PDB file with one MODEL, atoms N, CA, C and O in Angstrom:
MODEL        1
ATOM      1  N   MET A   1       1.085   8.156  15.144  1.00  0.00           N
ATOM      2  CA  MET A   1       0.971   6.810  15.633  1.00  0.00           C
ATOM      3  C   MET A   1       1.614   5.823  14.652  1.00  0.00           C
ATOM      4  O   MET A   1       2.283   4.878  15.068  1.00  0.00           O
ATOM      5  N   ILE A   2       1.411   6.045  13.367  1.00  0.00           N
ATOM      6  CA  ILE A   2       1.985   5.160  12.359  1.00  0.00           C
ATOM      7  C   ILE A   2       3.512   5.198  12.429  1.00  0.00           C
ATOM      8  O   ILE A   2       4.155   4.152  12.347  1.00  0.00           O
ATOM      9  N   LYS A   3       4.097   6.375  12.577  1.00  0.00           N
ATOM     10  CA  LYS A   3       5.557   6.476  12.686  1.00  0.00           C
ATOM     11  C   LYS A   3       6.059   5.703  13.900  1.00  0.00           C
ATOM     12  O   LYS A   3       7.072   5.007  13.824  1.00  0.00           O
ATOM     13  N   PHE A   4       5.359   5.824  15.003  1.00  0.00           N
ATOM     14  CA  PHE A   4       5.742   5.105  16.224  1.00  0.00           C
ATOM     15  C   PHE A   4       5.663   3.596  15.993  1.00  0.00           C
ATOM     16  O   PHE A   4       6.581   2.865  16.364  1.00  0.00           O
ATOM     17  N   CYS A   5       4.592   3.136  15.395  1.00  0.00           N
ATOM     18  CA  CYS A   5       4.423   1.703  15.144  1.00  0.00           C
ATOM     19  C   CYS A   5       5.481   1.184  14.178  1.00  0.00           C
ATOM     20  O   CYS A   5       5.950   0.055  14.323  1.00  0.00           O
ATOM     21  N   ASN A   6       5.863   1.998  13.192  1.00  0.00           N
ATOM     22  CA  ASN A   6       6.916   1.583  12.272  1.00  0.00           C
ATOM     23  C   ASN A   6       8.227   1.344  13.002  1.00  0.00           C
ATOM     24  O   ASN A   6       8.994   0.460  12.619  1.00  0.00           O
ATOM     25  N   LYS A   7       8.496   2.113  14.041  1.00  0.00           N
ATOM     26  CA  LYS A   7       9.716   1.924  14.820  1.00  0.00           C
ATOM     27  C   LYS A   7       9.677   0.621  15.613  1.00  0.00           C
ATOM     28  O   LYS A   7      10.727   0.064  15.931  1.00  0.00           O
ATOM     29  N   LEU A   8       8.502   0.134  15.931  1.00  0.00           N
ATOM     30  CA  LEU A   8       8.358  -1.095  16.709  1.00  0.00           C
ATOM     31  C   LEU A   8       8.372  -2.367  15.864  1.00  0.00           C
ATOM     32  O   LEU A   8       8.455  -3.465  16.414  1.00  0.00           O
ATOM     33  N   THR A   9       8.293  -2.241  14.546  1.00  0.00           N
ATOM     34  CA  THR A   9       8.131  -3.432  13.714  1.00  0.00           C
ATOM     35  C   THR A   9       9.352  -4.343  13.709  1.00  0.00           C
ATOM     36  O   THR A   9       9.253  -5.491  13.276  1.00  0.00           O
ATOM     37  N   ASP A  10      10.496  -3.865  14.177  1.00  0.00           N
ATOM     38  CA  ASP A  10      11.649  -4.759  14.311  1.00  0.00           C
ATOM     39  C   ASP A  10      11.442  -5.737  15.466  1.00  0.00           C
ATOM     40  O   ASP A  10      12.062  -6.799  15.513  1.00  0.00           O
ATOM     41  N   VAL A  11      10.566  -5.367  16.392  1.00  0.00           N
ATOM     42  CA  VAL A  11      10.336  -6.169  17.593  1.00  0.00           C
ATOM     43  C   VAL A  11       8.959  -6.822  17.577  1.00  0.00           C
ATOM     44  O   VAL A  11       8.802  -7.947  18.050  1.00  0.00           O
ATOM     45  N   LEU A  12       7.969  -6.131  17.042  1.00  0.00           N
ATOM     46  CA  LEU A  12       6.573  -6.587  17.063  1.00  0.00           C
ATOM     47  C   LEU A  12       5.996  -6.668  15.664  1.00  0.00           C
ATOM     48  O   LEU A  12       6.451  -5.975  14.754  1.00  0.00           O
ATOM     49  N   LYS A  13       5.004  -7.506  15.496  1.00  0.00           N
ATOM     50  CA  LYS A  13       4.198  -7.531  14.273  1.00  0.00           C
ATOM     51  C   LYS A  13       2.923  -6.770  14.597  1.00  0.00           C
ATOM     52  O   LYS A  13       2.262  -7.057  15.594  1.00  0.00           O
ATOM     53  N   ILE A  14       2.574  -5.799  13.754  1.00  0.00           N
ATOM     54  CA  ILE A  14       1.458  -4.901  14.057  1.00  0.00           C
ATOM     55  C   ILE A  14       0.422  -4.962  12.945  1.00  0.00           C
ATOM     56  O   ILE A  14       0.755  -4.908  11.761  1.00  0.00           O
ATOM     57  N   VAL A  15      -0.827  -5.073  13.341  1.00  0.00           N
ATOM     58  CA  VAL A  15      -1.934  -5.074  12.395  1.00  0.00           C
ATOM     59  C   VAL A  15      -2.969  -4.041  12.843  1.00  0.00           C
ATOM     60  O   VAL A  15      -3.164  -3.822  14.039  1.00  0.00           O
ATOM     61  N   PHE A  16      -3.623  -3.417  11.880  1.00  0.00           N
ATOM     62  CA  PHE A  16      -4.686  -2.447  12.148  1.00  0.00           C
ATOM     63  C   PHE A  16      -5.938  -2.869  11.410  1.00  0.00           C
ATOM     64  O   PHE A  16      -5.865  -3.480  10.344  1.00  0.00           O
ATOM     65  N   ILE A  17      -7.071  -2.548  11.970  1.00  0.00           N
ATOM     66  CA  ILE A  17      -8.338  -2.671  11.258  1.00  0.00           C
ATOM     67  C   ILE A  17      -8.649  -1.264  10.782  1.00  0.00           C
ATOM     68  O   ILE A  17      -9.026  -0.396  11.570  1.00  0.00           O
ATOM     69  N   THR A  18      -8.485  -1.046   9.471  1.00  0.00           N
ATOM     70  CA  THR A  18      -8.576   0.293   8.912  1.00  0.00           C
ATOM     71  C   THR A  18      -8.981   0.231   7.444  1.00  0.00           C
ATOM     72  O   THR A  18      -8.730  -0.766   6.767  1.00  0.00           O
ATOM     73  N   GLU A  19      -9.594   1.275   6.967  1.00  0.00           N
ATOM     74  CA  GLU A  19      -9.943   1.379   5.560  1.00  0.00           C
ATOM     75  C   GLU A  19      -8.798   1.997   4.759  1.00  0.00           C
ATOM     76  O   GLU A  19      -8.825   1.967   3.529  1.00  0.00           O
ATOM     77  N   GLN A  20      -7.800   2.555   5.434  1.00  0.00           N
ATOM     78  CA  GLN A  20      -6.692   3.206   4.755  1.00  0.00           C
ATOM     79  C   GLN A  20      -5.584   2.198   4.469  1.00  0.00           C
ATOM     80  O   GLN A  20      -5.258   1.384   5.333  1.00  0.00           O
ATOM     81  N   PRO A  21      -5.004   2.239   3.281  1.00  0.00           N
ATOM     82  CA  PRO A  21      -3.897   1.337   2.984  1.00  0.00           C
ATOM     83  C   PRO A  21      -2.684   1.675   3.846  1.00  0.00           C
ATOM     84  O   PRO A  21      -2.438   2.841   4.154  1.00  0.00           O
ATOM     85  N   LEU A  22      -1.935   0.657   4.228  1.00  0.00           N
ATOM     86  CA  LEU A  22      -0.742   0.840   5.043  1.00  0.00           C
ATOM     87  C   LEU A  22       0.466   0.305   4.294  1.00  0.00           C
ATOM     88  O   LEU A  22       0.371  -0.659   3.534  1.00  0.00           O
ATOM     89  N   ASP A  23       1.600   0.944   4.523  1.00  0.00           N
ATOM     90  CA  ASP A  23       2.844   0.476   3.924  1.00  0.00           C
ATOM     91  C   ASP A  23       3.432  -0.628   4.777  1.00  0.00           C
ATOM     92  O   ASP A  23       3.349  -0.599   6.005  1.00  0.00           O
ATOM     93  N   ALA A  24       4.028  -1.606   4.104  1.00  0.00           N
ATOM     94  CA  ALA A  24       4.714  -2.685   4.824  1.00  0.00           C
ATOM     95  C   ALA A  24       5.818  -2.077   5.685  1.00  0.00           C
ATOM     96  O   ALA A  24       6.434  -1.095   5.270  1.00  0.00           O
ATOM     97  N   PRO A  25       6.080  -2.610   6.834  1.00  0.00           N
ATOM     98  CA  PRO A  25       5.698  -3.921   7.322  1.00  0.00           C
ATOM     99  C   PRO A  25       4.398  -3.924   8.125  1.00  0.00           C
ATOM    100  O   PRO A  25       4.025  -4.962   8.672  1.00  0.00           O
ATOM    101  N   LEU A  26       3.698  -2.790   8.211  1.00  0.00           N
ATOM    102  CA  LEU A  26       2.407  -2.784   8.895  1.00  0.00           C
ATOM    103  C   LEU A  26       1.380  -3.496   8.025  1.00  0.00           C
ATOM    104  O   LEU A  26       1.510  -3.532   6.802  1.00  0.00           O
ATOM    105  N   LYS A  27       0.377  -4.052   8.649  1.00  0.00           N
ATOM    106  CA  LYS A  27      -0.665  -4.782   7.939  1.00  0.00           C
ATOM    107  C   LYS A  27      -2.013  -4.208   8.325  1.00  0.00           C
ATOM    108  O   LYS A  27      -2.258  -3.938   9.501  1.00  0.00           O
ATOM    109  N   GLY A  28      -2.890  -4.018   7.352  1.00  0.00           N
ATOM    110  CA  GLY A  28      -4.221  -3.508   7.623  1.00  0.00           C
ATOM    111  C   GLY A  28      -5.298  -4.390   7.026  1.00  0.00           C
ATOM    112  O   GLY A  28      -5.132  -4.961   5.948  1.00  0.00           O
ATOM    113  N   PHE A  29      -6.389  -4.490   7.736  1.00  0.00           N
ATOM    114  CA  PHE A  29      -7.558  -5.224   7.262  1.00  0.00           C
ATOM    115  C   PHE A  29      -8.748  -4.281   7.315  1.00  0.00           C
ATOM    116  O   PHE A  29      -8.917  -3.565   8.301  1.00  0.00           O
ATOM    117  N   PRO A  30      -9.589  -4.263   6.261  1.00  0.00           N
ATOM    118  CA  PRO A  30     -10.785  -3.429   6.304  1.00  0.00           C
ATOM    119  C   PRO A  30     -11.815  -3.994   7.278  1.00  0.00           C
ATOM    120  O   PRO A  30     -12.008  -5.207   7.367  1.00  0.00           O
ATOM    121  N   GLN A  31     -12.469  -3.094   8.001  1.00  0.00           N
ATOM    122  CA  GLN A  31     -13.455  -3.499   9.006  1.00  0.00           C
ATOM    123  C   GLN A  31     -14.614  -4.273   8.388  1.00  0.00           C
ATOM    124  O   GLN A  31     -15.173  -5.164   9.028  1.00  0.00           O
ATOM    125  N   ASN A  32     -14.976  -3.947   7.169  1.00  0.00           N
ATOM    126  CA  ASN A  32     -16.131  -4.594   6.544  1.00  0.00           C
ATOM    127  C   ASN A  32     -15.746  -5.865   5.771  1.00  0.00           C
ATOM    128  O   ASN A  32     -16.568  -6.403   5.030  1.00  0.00           O
ATOM    129  N   GLN A  33     -14.522  -6.342   5.933  1.00  0.00           N
ATOM    130  CA  GLN A  33     -14.101  -7.589   5.281  1.00  0.00           C
ATOM    131  C   GLN A  33     -14.960  -8.727   5.808  1.00  0.00           C
ATOM    132  O   GLN A  33     -15.041  -8.925   7.021  1.00  0.00           O
ATOM    133  N   PRO A  34     -15.605  -9.481   4.917  1.00  0.00           N
ATOM    134  CA  PRO A  34     -16.542 -10.520   5.357  1.00  0.00           C
ATOM    135  C   PRO A  34     -15.912 -11.583   6.261  1.00  0.00           C
ATOM    136  O   PRO A  34     -16.574 -12.087   7.169  1.00  0.00           O
ATOM    137  N   ASN A  35     -14.679 -11.921   6.033  1.00  0.00           N
ATOM    138  CA  ASN A  35     -14.020 -12.973   6.811  1.00  0.00           C
ATOM    139  C   ASN A  35     -12.901 -12.378   7.678  1.00  0.00           C
ATOM    140  O   ASN A  35     -11.804 -12.932   7.743  1.00  0.00           O
ATOM    141  N   LEU A  36     -13.175 -11.275   8.326  1.00  0.00           N
ATOM    142  CA  LEU A  36     -12.156 -10.533   9.069  1.00  0.00           C
ATOM    143  C   LEU A  36     -11.447 -11.394  10.107  1.00  0.00           C
ATOM    144  O   LEU A  36     -10.217 -11.403  10.161  1.00  0.00           O
ATOM    145  N   LEU A  37     -12.190 -12.110  10.922  1.00  0.00           N
ATOM    146  CA  LEU A  37     -11.549 -12.934  11.960  1.00  0.00           C
ATOM    147  C   LEU A  37     -10.678 -14.026  11.351  1.00  0.00           C
ATOM    148  O   LEU A  37      -9.591 -14.312  11.855  1.00  0.00           O
ATOM    149  N   SER A  38     -11.141 -14.622  10.293  1.00  0.00           N
ATOM    150  CA  SER A  38     -10.362 -15.659   9.616  1.00  0.00           C
ATOM    151  C   SER A  38      -9.090 -15.061   9.005  1.00  0.00           C
ATOM    152  O   SER A  38      -8.024 -15.672   9.077  1.00  0.00           O
ATOM    153  N   ALA A  39      -9.196 -13.881   8.410  1.00  0.00           N
ATOM    154  CA  ALA A  39      -8.034 -13.228   7.814  1.00  0.00           C
ATOM    155  C   ALA A  39      -6.998 -12.873   8.881  1.00  0.00           C
ATOM    156  O   ALA A  39      -5.799 -13.052   8.665  1.00  0.00           O
ATOM    157  N   ILE A  40      -7.450 -12.377  10.015  1.00  0.00           N
ATOM    158  CA  ILE A  40      -6.528 -12.043  11.105  1.00  0.00           C
ATOM    159  C   ILE A  40      -5.898 -13.311  11.662  1.00  0.00           C
ATOM    160  O   ILE A  40      -4.705 -13.319  11.965  1.00  0.00           O
ATOM    161  N   GLN A  41      -6.672 -14.381  11.802  1.00  0.00           N
ATOM    162  CA  GLN A  41      -6.123 -15.646  12.284  1.00  0.00           C
ATOM    163  C   GLN A  41      -5.069 -16.177  11.316  1.00  0.00           C
ATOM    164  O   GLN A  41      -4.035 -16.684  11.752  1.00  0.00           O
ATOM    165  N   SER A  42      -5.309 -16.070  10.033  1.00  0.00           N
ATOM    166  CA  SER A  42      -4.322 -16.499   9.033  1.00  0.00           C
ATOM    167  C   SER A  42      -3.045 -15.686   9.151  1.00  0.00           C
ATOM    168  O   SER A  42      -1.947 -16.236   9.058  1.00  0.00           O
ATOM    169  N   TRP A  43      -3.180 -14.376   9.356  1.00  0.00           N
ATOM    170  CA  TRP A  43      -2.022 -13.510   9.540  1.00  0.00           C
ATOM    171  C   TRP A  43      -1.229 -13.937  10.784  1.00  0.00           C
ATOM    172  O   TRP A  43      -0.001 -14.002  10.744  1.00  0.00           O
ATOM    173  N   ILE A  44      -1.914 -14.219  11.859  1.00  0.00           N
ATOM    174  CA  ILE A  44      -1.250 -14.679  13.091  1.00  0.00           C
ATOM    175  C   ILE A  44      -0.516 -15.990  12.827  1.00  0.00           C
ATOM    176  O   ILE A  44       0.618 -16.160  13.274  1.00  0.00           O
ATOM    177  N   ASN A  45      -1.140 -16.911  12.114  1.00  0.00           N
ATOM    178  CA  ASN A  45      -0.497 -18.186  11.808  1.00  0.00           C
ATOM    179  C   ASN A  45       0.758 -17.996  10.960  1.00  0.00           C
ATOM    180  O   ASN A  45       1.737 -18.723  11.130  1.00  0.00           O
ATOM    181  N   GLU A  46       0.734 -17.024  10.048  1.00  0.00           N
ATOM    182  CA  GLU A  46       1.887 -16.751   9.187  1.00  0.00           C
ATOM    183  C   GLU A  46       3.094 -16.247   9.990  1.00  0.00           C
ATOM    184  O   GLU A  46       4.235 -16.597   9.685  1.00  0.00           O
ATOM    185  N   ILE A  47       2.841 -15.433  11.004  1.00  0.00           N
ATOM    186  CA  ILE A  47       3.962 -14.856  11.750  1.00  0.00           C
ATOM    187  C   ILE A  47       4.420 -15.746  12.889  1.00  0.00           C
ATOM    188  O   ILE A  47       5.512 -15.558  13.425  1.00  0.00           O
ATOM    189  N   GLY A  48       3.597 -16.712  13.262  1.00  0.00           N
ATOM    190  CA  GLY A  48       3.920 -17.535  14.416  1.00  0.00           C
ATOM    191  C   GLY A  48       4.566 -18.785  14.053  1.00  0.00           C
ATOM    192  O   GLY A  48       4.898 -19.586  14.927  1.00  0.00           O
TER     193      GLY A  48
ENDMDL
END
């Protein structure tokens, strides 16, 4: 799945909620991050 998503990053910005580190250009956020929604919203604002 990660290989497939890496092929899409030229067209899409992709984020995962995962405990495993991801290589750029994929972005991951840990599920137990206290401000998860705020962090994802900030990421959306950065790309938009």
